[in-house]
PyMOL Python script that loads the backbone (N, CA, C, O; Angstrom):
from pymol import cmd

cmd.read_pdbstr("""\
ATOM      1  N   MET A   1     100.892  95.830 111.248  1.00  0.00           N
ATOM      2  CA  MET A   1     101.439  95.176 112.419  1.00  0.00           C
ATOM      3  C   MET A   1     102.936  94.986 112.190  1.00  0.00           C
ATOM      4  O   MET A   1     103.362  94.544 111.123  1.00  0.00           O
ATOM      5  N   ASP A   2     103.709  95.321 113.186  1.00  0.00           N
ATOM      6  CA  ASP A   2     105.156  95.225 113.022  1.00  0.00           C
ATOM      7  C   ASP A   2     105.654  93.789 113.248  1.00  0.00           C
ATOM      8  O   ASP A   2     104.946  92.941 113.790  1.00  0.00           O
ATOM      9  N   GLN A   3     106.867  93.557 112.822  1.00  0.00           N
ATOM     10  CA  GLN A   3     107.456  92.224 112.857  1.00  0.00           C
ATOM     11  C   GLN A   3     107.622  91.703 114.284  1.00  0.00           C
ATOM     12  O   GLN A   3     107.544  90.495 114.510  1.00  0.00           O
ATOM     13  N   LYS A   4     107.849  92.590 115.241  1.00  0.00           N
ATOM     14  CA  LYS A   4     108.019  92.159 116.635  1.00  0.00           C
ATOM     15  C   LYS A   4     106.740  91.516 117.173  1.00  0.00           C
ATOM     16  O   LYS A   4     106.796  90.531 117.910  1.00  0.00           O
ATOM     17  N   LYS A   5     105.591  92.076 116.801  1.00  0.00           N
ATOM     18  CA  LYS A   5     104.328  91.518 117.281  1.00  0.00           C
ATOM     19  C   LYS A   5     104.051  90.163 116.631  1.00  0.00           C
ATOM     20  O   LYS A   5     103.554  89.248 117.287  1.00  0.00           O
ATOM     21  N   ILE A   6     104.366  90.037 115.364  1.00  0.00           N
ATOM     22  CA  ILE A   6     104.185  88.750 114.678  1.00  0.00           C
ATOM     23  C   ILE A   6     105.109  87.704 115.300  1.00  0.00           C
ATOM     24  O   ILE A   6     104.710  86.557 115.500  1.00  0.00           O
ATOM     25  N   GLN A   7     106.319  88.096 115.600  1.00  0.00           N
ATOM     26  CA  GLN A   7     107.260  87.185 116.249  1.00  0.00           C
ATOM     27  C   GLN A   7     106.736  86.759 117.617  1.00  0.00           C
ATOM     28  O   GLN A   7     106.882  85.601 118.008  1.00  0.00           O
ATOM     29  N   ARG A   8     106.131  87.688 118.337  1.00  0.00           N
ATOM     30  CA  ARG A   8     105.578  87.363 119.663  1.00  0.00           C
ATOM     31  C   ARG A   8     104.423  86.373 119.534  1.00  0.00           C
ATOM     32  O   ARG A   8     104.302  85.468 120.360  1.00  0.00           O
ATOM     33  N   ILE A   9     103.577  86.522 118.520  1.00  0.00           N
ATOM     34  CA  ILE A   9     102.491  85.558 118.287  1.00  0.00           C
ATOM     35  C   ILE A   9     103.087  84.173 118.073  1.00  0.00           C
ATOM     36  O   ILE A   9     102.596  83.189 118.627  1.00  0.00           O
ATOM     37  N   ASN A  10     104.141  84.095 117.271  1.00  0.00           N
ATOM     38  CA  ASN A  10     104.777  82.807 116.997  1.00  0.00           C
ATOM     39  C   ASN A  10     105.431  82.225 118.255  1.00  0.00           C
ATOM     40  O   ASN A  10     105.389  81.014 118.471  1.00  0.00           O
ATOM     41  N   GLU A  11     106.029  83.077 119.075  1.00  0.00           N
ATOM     42  CA  GLU A  11     106.629  82.599 120.327  1.00  0.00           C
ATOM     43  C   GLU A  11     105.566  82.009 121.252  1.00  0.00           C
ATOM     44  O   GLU A  11     105.771  80.960 121.863  1.00  0.00           O
ATOM     45  N   LEU A  12     104.439  82.690 121.345  1.00  0.00           N
ATOM     46  CA  LEU A  12     103.362  82.196 122.199  1.00  0.00           C
ATOM     47  C   LEU A  12     102.789  80.887 121.666  1.00  0.00           C
ATOM     48  O   LEU A  12     102.450  79.999 122.447  1.00  0.00           O
ATOM     49  N   ALA A  13     102.678  80.759 120.351  1.00  0.00           N
ATOM     50  CA  ALA A  13     102.179  79.516 119.756  1.00  0.00           C
ATOM     51  C   ALA A  13     103.129  78.362 120.063  1.00  0.00           C
ATOM     52  O   ALA A  13     102.689  77.264 120.401  1.00  0.00           O
ATOM     53  N   LYS A  14     104.411  78.608 119.945  1.00  0.00           N
ATOM     54  CA  LYS A  14     105.408  77.576 120.230  1.00  0.00           C
ATOM     55  C   LYS A  14     105.368  77.182 121.708  1.00  0.00           C
ATOM     56  O   LYS A  14     105.419  75.999 122.044  1.00  0.00           O
ATOM     57  N   LYS A  15     105.276  78.173 122.575  1.00  0.00           N
ATOM     58  CA  LYS A  15     105.230  77.899 124.012  1.00  0.00           C
ATOM     59  C   LYS A  15     103.992  77.094 124.380  1.00  0.00           C
ATOM     60  O   LYS A  15     104.043  76.212 125.237  1.00  0.00           O
ATOM     61  N   GLU A  16     102.873  77.409 123.720  1.00  0.00           N
ATOM     62  CA  GLU A  16     101.642  76.682 124.014  1.00  0.00           C
ATOM     63  C   GLU A  16     101.794  75.207 123.653  1.00  0.00           C
ATOM     64  O   GLU A  16     101.344  74.334 124.396  1.00  0.00           O
ATOM     65  N   ARG A  17     102.418  74.932 122.532  1.00  0.00           N
ATOM     66  CA  ARG A  17     102.626  73.538 122.127  1.00  0.00           C
ATOM     67  C   ARG A  17     103.564  72.807 123.081  1.00  0.00           C
ATOM     68  O   ARG A  17     103.379  71.620 123.347  1.00  0.00           O
ATOM     69  N   GLU A  18     104.553  73.500 123.588  1.00  0.00           N
ATOM     70  CA  GLU A  18     105.573  72.862 124.414  1.00  0.00           C
ATOM     71  C   GLU A  18     105.180  72.732 125.882  1.00  0.00           C
ATOM     72  O   GLU A  18     105.271  71.646 126.455  1.00  0.00           O
ATOM     73  N   THR A  19     104.738  73.842 126.497  1.00  0.00           N
ATOM     74  CA  THR A  19     104.491  73.814 127.942  1.00  0.00           C
ATOM     75  C   THR A  19     103.129  74.344 128.353  1.00  0.00           C
ATOM     76  O   THR A  19     102.711  74.124 129.490  1.00  0.00           O
ATOM     77  N   GLY A  20     102.436  75.023 127.482  1.00  0.00           N
ATOM     78  CA  GLY A  20     101.168  75.638 127.838  1.00  0.00           C
ATOM     79  C   GLY A  20     101.350  77.106 128.175  1.00  0.00           C
ATOM     80  O   GLY A  20     102.467  77.569 128.405  1.00  0.00           O
ATOM     81  N   LEU A  21     100.246  77.830 128.203  1.00  0.00           N
ATOM     82  CA  LEU A  21     100.283  79.265 128.462  1.00  0.00           C
ATOM     83  C   LEU A  21      99.565  79.599 129.760  1.00  0.00           C
ATOM     84  O   LEU A  21      98.646  78.896 130.182  1.00  0.00           O
ATOM     85  N   THR A  22     100.001  80.683 130.382  1.00  0.00           N
ATOM     86  CA  THR A  22      99.290  81.203 131.544  1.00  0.00           C
ATOM     87  C   THR A  22      98.083  81.989 131.040  1.00  0.00           C
ATOM     88  O   THR A  22      97.962  82.257 129.845  1.00  0.00           O
ATOM     89  N   ASP A  23      97.200  82.353 131.954  1.00  0.00           N
ATOM     90  CA  ASP A  23      96.023  83.129 131.569  1.00  0.00           C
ATOM     91  C   ASP A  23      96.412  84.482 130.981  1.00  0.00           C
ATOM     92  O   ASP A  23      95.784  84.952 130.032  1.00  0.00           O
ATOM     93  N   VAL A  24      97.442  85.105 131.541  1.00  0.00           N
ATOM     94  CA  VAL A  24      97.902  86.400 131.035  1.00  0.00           C
ATOM     95  C   VAL A  24      98.425  86.253 129.601  1.00  0.00           C
ATOM     96  O   VAL A  24      98.153  87.092 128.743  1.00  0.00           O
ATOM     97  N   GLU A  25      99.172  85.185 129.357  1.00  0.00           N
ATOM     98  CA  GLU A  25      99.712  84.947 128.012  1.00  0.00           C
ATOM     99  C   GLU A  25      98.601  84.635 127.017  1.00  0.00           C
ATOM    100  O   GLU A  25      98.678  85.038 125.856  1.00  0.00           O
ATOM    101  N   LYS A  26      97.572  83.921 127.460  1.00  0.00           N
ATOM    102  CA  LYS A  26      96.432  83.631 126.587  1.00  0.00           C
ATOM    103  C   LYS A  26      95.726  84.921 126.181  1.00  0.00           C
ATOM    104  O   LYS A  26      95.338  85.083 125.025  1.00  0.00           O
ATOM    105  N   GLU A  27      95.561  85.840 127.138  1.00  0.00           N
ATOM    106  CA  GLU A  27      94.929  87.128 126.832  1.00  0.00           C
ATOM    107  C   GLU A  27      95.790  87.941 125.865  1.00  0.00           C
ATOM    108  O   GLU A  27      95.276  88.573 124.942  1.00  0.00           O
ATOM    109  N   GLU A  28      97.106  87.917 126.089  1.00  0.00           N
ATOM    110  CA  GLU A  28      98.025  88.632 125.190  1.00  0.00           C
ATOM    111  C   GLU A  28      97.939  88.058 123.776  1.00  0.00           C
ATOM    112  O   GLU A  28      97.882  88.796 122.793  1.00  0.00           O
ATOM    113  N   ARG A  29      97.933  86.731 123.696  1.00  0.00           N
ATOM    114  CA  ARG A  29      97.846  86.071 122.388  1.00  0.00           C
ATOM    115  C   ARG A  29      96.547  86.436 121.674  1.00  0.00           C
ATOM    116  O   ARG A  29      96.552  86.715 120.475  1.00  0.00           O
ATOM    117  N   LEU A  30      95.447  86.435 122.401  1.00  0.00           N
ATOM    118  CA  LEU A  30      94.154  86.780 121.811  1.00  0.00           C
ATOM    119  C   LEU A  30      94.156  88.212 121.291  1.00  0.00           C
ATOM    120  O   LEU A  30      93.676  88.472 120.188  1.00  0.00           O
ATOM    121  N   ALA A  31      94.693  89.141 122.078  1.00  0.00           N
ATOM    122  CA  ALA A  31      94.746  90.542 121.653  1.00  0.00           C
ATOM    123  C   ALA A  31      95.625  90.708 120.419  1.00  0.00           C
ATOM    124  O   ALA A  31      95.267  91.441 119.497  1.00  0.00           O
ATOM    125  N   LEU A  32      96.768  90.033 120.395  1.00  0.00           N
ATOM    126  CA  LEU A  32      97.657  90.118 119.232  1.00  0.00           C
ATOM    127  C   LEU A  32      97.008  89.514 117.987  1.00  0.00           C
ATOM    128  O   LEU A  32      97.126  90.061 116.890  1.00  0.00           O
ATOM    129  N   ARG A  33      96.337  88.405 118.163  1.00  0.00           N
ATOM    130  CA  ARG A  33      95.653  87.773 117.020  1.00  0.00           C
ATOM    131  C   ARG A  33      94.550  88.675 116.470  1.00  0.00           C
ATOM    132  O   ARG A  33      94.400  88.807 115.255  1.00  0.00           O
ATOM    133  N   GLN A  34      93.786  89.289 117.354  1.00  0.00           N
ATOM    134  CA  GLN A  34      92.717  90.178 116.900  1.00  0.00           C
ATOM    135  C   GLN A  34      93.283  91.368 116.148  1.00  0.00           C
ATOM    136  O   GLN A  34      92.720  91.790 115.137  1.00  0.00           O
ATOM    137  N   GLU A  35      94.397  91.916 116.633  1.00  0.00           N
ATOM    138  CA  GLU A  35      95.041  93.032 115.937  1.00  0.00           C
ATOM    139  C   GLU A  35      95.544  92.592 114.567  1.00  0.00           C
ATOM    140  O   GLU A  35      95.414  93.322 113.585  1.00  0.00           O
ATOM    141  N   TYR A  36      96.120  91.393 114.509  1.00  0.00           N
ATOM    142  CA  TYR A  36      96.629  90.852 113.245  1.00  0.00           C
ATOM    143  C   TYR A  36      95.488  90.680 112.240  1.00  0.00           C
ATOM    144  O   TYR A  36      95.618  91.061 111.076  1.00  0.00           O
ATOM    145  N   ILE A  37      94.387  90.114 112.684  1.00  0.00           N
ATOM    146  CA  ILE A  37      93.240  89.899 111.799  1.00  0.00           C
ATOM    147  C   ILE A  37      92.675  91.233 111.311  1.00  0.00           C
ATOM    148  O   ILE A  37      92.335  91.365 110.135  1.00  0.00           O
ATOM    149  N   ALA A  38      92.572  92.216 112.194  1.00  0.00           N
ATOM    150  CA  ALA A  38      92.071  93.535 111.801  1.00  0.00           C
ATOM    151  C   ALA A  38      92.980  94.165 110.742  1.00  0.00           C
ATOM    152  O   ALA A  38      92.495  94.759 109.779  1.00  0.00           O
ATOM    153  N   ASP A  39      94.293  94.034 110.921  1.00  0.00           N
ATOM    154  CA  ASP A  39      95.235  94.574 109.937  1.00  0.00           C
ATOM    155  C   ASP A  39      95.103  93.869 108.599  1.00  0.00           C
ATOM    156  O   ASP A  39      95.148  94.511 107.549  1.00  0.00           O
ATOM    157  N   MET A  40      94.940  92.556 108.630  1.00  0.00           N
ATOM    158  CA  MET A  40      94.797  91.794 107.380  1.00  0.00           C
ATOM    159  C   MET A  40      93.517  92.207 106.648  1.00  0.00           C
ATOM    160  O   MET A  40      93.521  92.362 105.427  1.00  0.00           O
ATOM    161  N   LYS A  41      92.439  92.381 107.384  1.00  0.00           N
ATOM    162  CA  LYS A  41      91.171  92.806 106.772  1.00  0.00           C
ATOM    163  C   LYS A  41      91.301  94.190 106.159  1.00  0.00           C
ATOM    164  O   LYS A  41      90.797  94.437 105.063  1.00  0.00           O
ATOM    165  N   ALA A  42      91.972  95.090 106.858  1.00  0.00           N
ATOM    166  CA  ALA A  42      92.157  96.450 106.344  1.00  0.00           C
ATOM    167  C   ALA A  42      92.998  96.433 105.068  1.00  0.00           C
ATOM    168  O   ALA A  42      92.700  97.156 104.117  1.00  0.00           O
ATOM    169  N   ASN A  43      94.044  95.614 105.048  1.00  0.00           N
ATOM    170  CA  ASN A  43      94.878  95.509 103.851  1.00  0.00           C
ATOM    171  C   ASN A  43      94.107  94.931 102.678  1.00  0.00           C
ATOM    172  O   ASN A  43      94.241  95.409 101.552  1.00  0.00           O
ATOM    173  N   LEU A  44      93.305  93.913 102.930  1.00  0.00           N
ATOM    174  CA  LEU A  44      92.504  93.310 101.867  1.00  0.00           C
ATOM    175  C   LEU A  44      91.477  94.297 101.336  1.00  0.00           C
ATOM    176  O   LEU A  44      91.274  94.393 100.125  1.00  0.00           O
ATOM    177  N   THR A  45      90.831  95.028 102.232  1.00  0.00           N
ATOM    178  CA  THR A  45      89.848  96.026 101.820  1.00  0.00           C
ATOM    179  C   THR A  45      90.498  97.103 100.956  1.00  0.00           C
ATOM    180  O   THR A  45      89.940  97.500  99.933  1.00  0.00           O
ATOM    181  N   ALA A  46      91.667  97.572 101.360  1.00  0.00           N
ATOM    182  CA  ALA A  46      92.376  98.596 100.576  1.00  0.00           C
ATOM    183  C   ALA A  46      92.743  98.075  99.198  1.00  0.00           C
ATOM    184  O   ALA A  46      92.639  98.797  98.207  1.00  0.00           O
ATOM    185  N   THR A  47      93.170  96.829  99.135  1.00  0.00           N
ATOM    186  CA  THR A  47      93.517  96.233  97.848  1.00  0.00           C
ATOM    187  C   THR A  47      92.296  96.140  96.946  1.00  0.00           C
ATOM    188  O   THR A  47      92.358  96.495  95.769  1.00  0.00           O
ATOM    189  N   LEU A  48      91.197  95.666  97.495  1.00  0.00           N
ATOM    190  CA  LEU A  48      89.987  95.506  96.686  1.00  0.00           C
ATOM    191  C   LEU A  48      89.403  96.847  96.254  1.00  0.00           C
ATOM    192  O   LEU A  48      88.805  96.940  95.182  1.00  0.00           O
ATOM    193  N   GLU A  49      89.566  97.882  97.069  1.00  0.00           N
ATOM    194  CA  GLU A  49      89.057  99.204  96.695  1.00  0.00           C
ATOM    195  C   GLU A  49      89.839  99.790  95.518  1.00  0.00           C
ATOM    196  O   GLU A  49      89.348 100.683  94.828  1.00  0.00           O
ATOM    197  N   ASN A  50      91.036  99.296  95.291  1.00  0.00           N
ATOM    198  CA  ASN A  50      91.854  99.784  94.185  1.00  0.00           C
ATOM    199  C   ASN A  50      91.968  98.768  93.055  1.00  0.00           C
ATOM    200  O   ASN A  50      92.914  98.809  92.269  1.00  0.00           O
ATOM    201  N   THR A  51      91.005  97.859  92.975  1.00  0.00           N
ATOM    202  CA  THR A  51      91.007  96.827  91.946  1.00  0.00           C
ATOM    203  C   THR A  51      89.968  97.158  90.884  1.00  0.00           C
ATOM    204  O   THR A  51      88.839  97.541  91.188  1.00  0.00           O
ATOM    205  N   TYR A  52      90.381  96.999  89.638  1.00  0.00           N
ATOM    206  CA  TYR A  52      89.498  97.245  88.506  1.00  0.00           C
ATOM    207  C   TYR A  52      89.414  95.994  87.653  1.00  0.00           C
ATOM    208  O   TYR A  52      90.384  95.247  87.524  1.00  0.00           O
ATOM    209  N   LEU A  53      88.244  95.775  87.072  1.00  0.00           N
ATOM    210  CA  LEU A  53      88.060  94.708  86.103  1.00  0.00           C
ATOM    211  C   LEU A  53      88.187  95.321  84.718  1.00  0.00           C
ATOM    212  O   LEU A  53      87.646  96.396  84.459  1.00  0.00           O
ATOM    213  N   VAL A  54      88.899  94.641  83.829  1.00  0.00           N
ATOM    214  CA  VAL A  54      89.083  95.125  82.471  1.00  0.00           C
ATOM    215  C   VAL A  54      88.424  94.125  81.537  1.00  0.00           C
ATOM    216  O   VAL A  54      88.767  92.943  81.542  1.00  0.00           O
ATOM    217  N   ASP A  55      87.460  94.608  80.722  1.00  0.00           N
ATOM    218  CA  ASP A  55      86.799  93.708  79.775  1.00  0.00           C
ATOM    219  C   ASP A  55      87.630  93.574  78.503  1.00  0.00           C
ATOM    220  O   ASP A  55      88.702  94.168  78.385  1.00  0.00           O
ATOM    221  N   GLU A  56      87.128  92.795  77.561  1.00  0.00           N
ATOM    222  CA  GLU A  56      87.869  92.522  76.330  1.00  0.00           C
ATOM    223  C   GLU A  56      88.084  93.765  75.467  1.00  0.00           C
ATOM    224  O   GLU A  56      88.975  93.778  74.618  1.00  0.00           O
ATOM    225  N   LYS A  57      87.286  94.801  75.673  1.00  0.00           N
ATOM    226  CA  LYS A  57      87.445  96.048  74.912  1.00  0.00           C
ATOM    227  C   LYS A  57      88.398  97.020  75.616  1.00  0.00           C
ATOM    228  O   LYS A  57      88.696  98.088  75.082  1.00  0.00           O
ATOM    229  N   GLY A  58      88.865  96.663  76.783  1.00  0.00           N
ATOM    230  CA  GLY A  58      89.789  97.513  77.514  1.00  0.00           C
ATOM    231  C   GLY A  58      89.118  98.483  78.465  1.00  0.00           C
ATOM    232  O   GLY A  58      89.784  99.337  79.050  1.00  0.00           O
ATOM    233  N   ASN A  59      87.814  98.364  78.628  1.00  0.00           N
ATOM    234  CA  ASN A  59      87.093  99.242  79.551  1.00  0.00           C
ATOM    235  C   ASN A  59      87.338  98.800  80.987  1.00  0.00           C
ATOM    236  O   ASN A  59      87.229  97.620  81.323  1.00  0.00           O
ATOM    237  N   LYS A  60      87.672  99.777  81.823  1.00  0.00           N
ATOM    238  CA  LYS A  60      87.909  99.480  83.240  1.00  0.00           C
ATOM    239  C   LYS A  60      86.640  99.731  84.041  1.00  0.00           C
ATOM    240  O   LYS A  60      85.959 100.741  83.862  1.00  0.00           O
ATOM    241  N   THR A  61      86.339  98.790  84.928  1.00  0.00           N
ATOM    242  CA  THR A  61      85.201  98.922  85.821  1.00  0.00           C
ATOM    243  C   THR A  61      85.684  98.646  87.233  1.00  0.00           C
ATOM    244  O   THR A  61      86.290  97.613  87.513  1.00  0.00           O
ATOM    245  N   LYS A  62      85.401  99.595  88.113  1.00  0.00           N
ATOM    246  CA  LYS A  62      85.813  99.436  89.505  1.00  0.00           C
ATOM    247  C   LYS A  62      84.932  98.388  90.171  1.00  0.00           C
ATOM    248  O   LYS A  62      83.729  98.326  89.916  1.00  0.00           O
ATOM    249  N   LEU A  63      85.533  97.564  91.025  1.00  0.00           N
ATOM    250  CA  LEU A  63      84.759  96.573  91.765  1.00  0.00           C
ATOM    251  C   LEU A  63      83.733  97.277  92.643  1.00  0.00           C
ATOM    252  O   LEU A  63      84.028  98.297  93.267  1.00  0.00           O
ATOM    253  N   GLN A  64      82.541  96.726  92.683  1.00  0.00           N
ATOM    254  CA  GLN A  64      81.492  97.286  93.515  1.00  0.00           C
ATOM    255  C   GLN A  64      81.317  96.418  94.757  1.00  0.00           C
ATOM    256  O   GLN A  64      81.369  95.190  94.684  1.00  0.00           O
ATOM    257  N   LYS A  65      81.111  97.065  95.880  1.00  0.00           N
ATOM    258  CA  LYS A  65      80.896  96.356  97.143  1.00  0.00           C
ATOM    259  C   LYS A  65      79.505  95.753  97.144  1.00  0.00           C
ATOM    260  O   LYS A  65      78.531  96.426  96.806  1.00  0.00           O
ATOM    261  N   LYS A  66      79.408  94.471  97.529  1.00  0.00           N
ATOM    262  CA  LYS A  66      78.109  93.819  97.611  1.00  0.00           C
ATOM    263  C   LYS A  66      77.337  94.355  98.803  1.00  0.00           C
ATOM    264  O   LYS A  66      77.905  94.608  99.866  1.00  0.00           O
ATOM    265  N   GLU A  67      76.085  94.519  98.620  1.00  0.00           N
ATOM    266  CA  GLU A  67      75.226  95.022  99.700  1.00  0.00           C
ATOM    267  C   GLU A  67      74.626  93.886 100.467  1.00  0.00           C
ATOM    268  O   GLU A  67      73.873  94.111 101.415  1.00  0.00           O
TER     269      GLU A  67
END
""", "prot")
cmd.dss("prot")
cmd.show_as("cartoon", "prot")
cmd.util.cbc("prot")
cmd.orient("prot")
């Protein structure tokens, strides 16, 4: 997610606290938040897929996804 979209989320949050949002702005905020959450989940998943556990002997074990 680019910085402009994050800035827009913050602008909408500030406006909501000060004056309230219109229905169109609420829908925009919801869509931006959902996109932000999806991006965060994708980044976390990518990080965890490239994470290894190292035991005391130096053996690397890739994290396994829980079923």
